[in-house]
C-alpha positions as a printed Julia matrix, in Angstrom:
120×3 Matrix{Float64}:
 263.43  -78.77  -133.65
 263.67  -75.4   -135.42
 260.73  -74.37  -137.66
 260.59  -70.86  -139.14
 263.27  -69.77  -136.66
 261.15  -70.99  -133.72
 261.92  -73.87  -131.43
 259.03  -76.34  -131.46
 258.61  -79.84  -130.15
 258.25  -82.75  -132.55
 254.61  -83.06  -131.36
 253.93  -79.42  -132.29
 255.54  -80.02  -135.66
 253.36  -83.1   -136.29
 250.26  -81.08  -135.33
 251.27  -78.3   -137.7
 251.68  -80.74  -140.59
 248.32  -82.36  -139.77
 246.57  -78.98  -139.84
 248.2   -78.19  -143.2
 247.13  -81.56  -144.58
 243.55  -81.08  -143.36
 243.47  -77.63  -145.01
 244.64  -79.09  -148.32
 242.08  -81.91  -148.2
 239.31  -79.4   -147.38
 240.33  -77.14  -150.29
 240.47  -80.11  -152.68
 237.06  -81.32  -151.52
 235.5   -77.87  -151.9
 236.89  -77.5   -155.43
 235.59  -80.94  -156.32
 232.11  -80.1   -155.01
 232.1   -76.81  -156.9
 232.98  -78.69  -160.1
 230.17  -81.19  -159.46
 227.6   -78.46  -158.73
 228.71  -76.44  -161.76
 228.35  -79.48  -163.99
 224.74  -80.19  -163.06
 222.32  -78.47  -165.42
 219.18  -80.43  -164.62
 217.13  -78.91  -161.78
 215.66  -82.28  -160.71
 219.14  -83.8   -160.51
 220.37  -80.84  -158.44
 217.42  -81.2   -156.07
 218.15  -84.91  -155.67
 221.83  -84.18  -155.0
 220.87  -81.6   -152.36
 218.58  -84.12  -150.66
 221.3   -86.78  -150.78
 224.25  -84.67  -149.65
 222.63  -82.25  -147.18
 220.51  -83.07  -144.15
 217.08  -81.47  -143.82
 218.55  -79.06  -141.25
 221.43  -78.09  -143.57
 218.99  -77.45  -146.42
 216.87  -75.35  -144.06
 219.91  -73.27  -143.06
 220.81  -72.72  -146.73
 217.23  -71.74  -147.58
 217.14  -69.27  -144.68
 220.45  -67.73  -145.74
 219.08  -67.3   -149.28
 215.87  -65.73  -147.93
 217.89  -63.29  -145.82
 219.96  -62.29  -148.84
 216.83  -61.74  -150.93
 215.24  -59.66  -148.15
 218.37  -57.53  -147.81
 218.58  -57.1   -151.56
 214.93  -55.98  -151.63
 215.84  -53.18  -149.22
 214.5   -54.57  -145.95
 216.36  -53.49  -142.83
 218.51  -55.94  -140.92
 216.43  -55.34  -137.79
 213.12  -56.15  -139.5
 214.59  -59.32  -141.02
 216.01  -60.36  -137.64
 212.66  -59.78  -135.96
 210.68  -61.69  -138.61
 212.96  -64.73  -138.48
 213.79  -64.47  -134.76
 217.52  -64.51  -135.39
 220.41  -62.31  -134.31
 221.68  -59.4   -136.39
 225.05  -61.18  -136.58
 223.55  -63.78  -138.91
 222.44  -61.04  -141.27
 225.54  -58.85  -141.21
 227.61  -61.2   -143.39
 224.97  -61.14  -146.11
 224.73  -57.38  -145.91
 228.49  -57.05  -146.43
 228.37  -59.43  -149.4
 225.64  -57.44  -151.1
 227.58  -54.19  -150.68
 230.59  -55.59  -152.53
 230.52  -54.41  -156.17
 231.92  -57.72  -157.51
 229.72  -59.98  -155.36
 228.45  -63.04  -157.22
 225.34  -63.12  -155.02
 224.6   -59.48  -155.73
 224.93  -60.14  -159.46
 222.55  -63.09  -159.25
 219.99  -61.16  -157.24
 220.31  -58.12  -159.51
 219.5   -60.44  -162.44
 216.44  -61.84  -160.65
 215.16  -58.56  -159.24
 217.14  -55.45  -160.26
 217.68  -52.91  -157.5
 216.85  -49.25  -157.79
 219.97  -47.21  -158.59
 221.1   -46.01  -155.18
 224.78  -46.93  -155.27
């Protein structure tokens, strides 16, 4: 079978279609969740949804990620945050990159909560 000018077996072709289908389902599910989260305006309802949809461990991971972002935003060094939480620098690097992006949603939220000193 010829796909994109490459010879592939029918099994490889089926696998490729399955991966594409899984990607579409994932994207649809993410959009649907975003719509649901965006539609909830009641804090108690959101807390209940979080408890229902996320495990305790997943909520803990989200809370830690938020704490790391707040610490970075407050000006703490990656090394001090890593030491305090006993985690690798790799876990913090992603957040640091997000906060450096001028159009970052997270940066905008954190700037609204606790404005940073003009250093940029």
